[in-house]
Residue, then its C-alpha position, 0 to 999 in steps of 0.5 A: v547140682v551138687a549145691g541143690g542136692g545138698f539143700t534137698l537133704l538139708y531142708p527136711c532135716l532142719v525142719l524135722i528138728a525145728i518141728d520136734s522141738a516146738p509145741e504141737a500147736e505152734r508147728g505150722a508157725t515153726l515150719g513157716a519160720v524155718s522156710s522164711f529164714l532159710d530163704l533169707s539166709v540163702g539170698v543174703a549169703g549170695l549177696v555177701g559172698g558176691v561183695v566179699a569176692g569183689m574184694s579178694y578171693p582170699a577174703v572169701f576163704g577167710l570168711s568161709a573159715a570163720l563161718a565154719l568155726t562159728a558153726i562148730v562152736s554153736g553146734a557144740a554148744a547145742i549138743r551140750r545144752g541138749q545133753r543137760r536137758s536129758 
């Protein structure tokens, strides 16, 4: 329930960001791409998480920490890039 609630709020935010940055003629394709890649990432994450959990539980936490750091770095880079455009 908690994960579903989180994705319920995440999806519209991601779509809004993507659509706002796309040209008006390409907004439909942008929505399709965001939906497709979100579905693909959720499916792949479940499989990869299961394989890593089969190795060891500490590996799951290590992978989670590495992915969180990657998200922080890429988010900071996106913010800097957005500030340069303004």
